[in-house]
N, C-alpha and C positions, 0 to 999 in steps of 0.2 A: 132770466139770470139768477134772480134772488132765491129760487127754489133749490139752488145747488149750494147755498151758503152753509157752512158747517156751524152747527149749533151745539152749545153746551149749557147744562144747568149750572146754577150757582154753586152747588155742591160739588161740581166736577172742575171748577176753576182751580188749578194747582196753586199750592201755597207758594208765595213769591212771584206769581206770574205777573207779565207785563200787561197792566189793565189800561184801556184807553176809554175814557168817559167823554161822550160826544154830546152831553147835555148843555144847555145854555148856562151863563155865569151864575145867574140867580139860583139855579138848581144845584150846581156845584157847591155854592157857599152854604146852602142849607145842609148838605150832607153828602159825603162821597167816601170812597174807599182810600184809606191811607196809603200814599205812594202811587196811586193812580196818576196817569197823565191826562190832563184836561185839554181837549181840543174840540171846541163846538162843531157840530156837524157841517155847518156852512163854511167852516174854515178848512176842513180836511183836504179839499182839492188843491189849495194854495199851499198848505203846511205839512202835507204827508211826509216830506222829506225829514221831519222832526221825529218820526215814528221809526223804531229800529226794524231793519229789514231781516236781521239775523236771529230773531226769536219769535216765538208765537206771541200773538197779540190778541187779547180778550176784550172785545169791545162791548161796551155797556152804555145804556141811556136809562130813562125812567121806566119804560115798560117793554122795549125790545124792538120798536119799529125804526127808529133812527139808527140804532146800532146795526140792524140788518142792512140797511142801506150803506152804512160806513163800511161794514164788512165786505159786502158785495164789491164796492169800489176798490178797497185795499187789495182784495184777492185778485182783481183784475189787473193790478200793477205789481204782482209778485210777492205780496206779503202773504204770511201764514196767519190769517186773522180768523177768529171764531166769534160768533154772535152769542152773547150771554142772554139766554131765553128769560124773559120776565123782567130783565133789567134790575134797576136799583130797588124797585118794589119788591121783587123776589129776594134780592139781597137783604133788604131790611126785614121781610117776613121770615127769613131763615135765621134772623139774629146774628147776622155776620158783623164784625166790627166796622164802624164808620167814624168819621170825623167831621167837624164843620169848620167854617171860616169866619162865622158870624157871632161866636161866643155863646151860642145857644146849644142845647143837645142836638146832635145830628138827627136829621129826619129826611124822609123822601115824601113829597106830596104830589 
């Protein structure tokens, strides 16, 4: 199933795209994309109704493993979801903007 998941590189995520961050709370607090929706991977099956069905969703995690699983799951239920290859690590490496929730400079570990 997962080999058919559509993948995009961080540089190919459109400006203003709907981004779903499936990392854990502590990861989100340290650094995330401003405007992203936070929904930890283990909550996706119970809360996928909170994700818009009418727009493309770019799913991201720390390195790409959890987002791959979430993307496969969402696409199975009719979403247009794309896995962001390399995750927030690649996002940070590309020096794309991030914010934090802990008062510290945003970072991905």
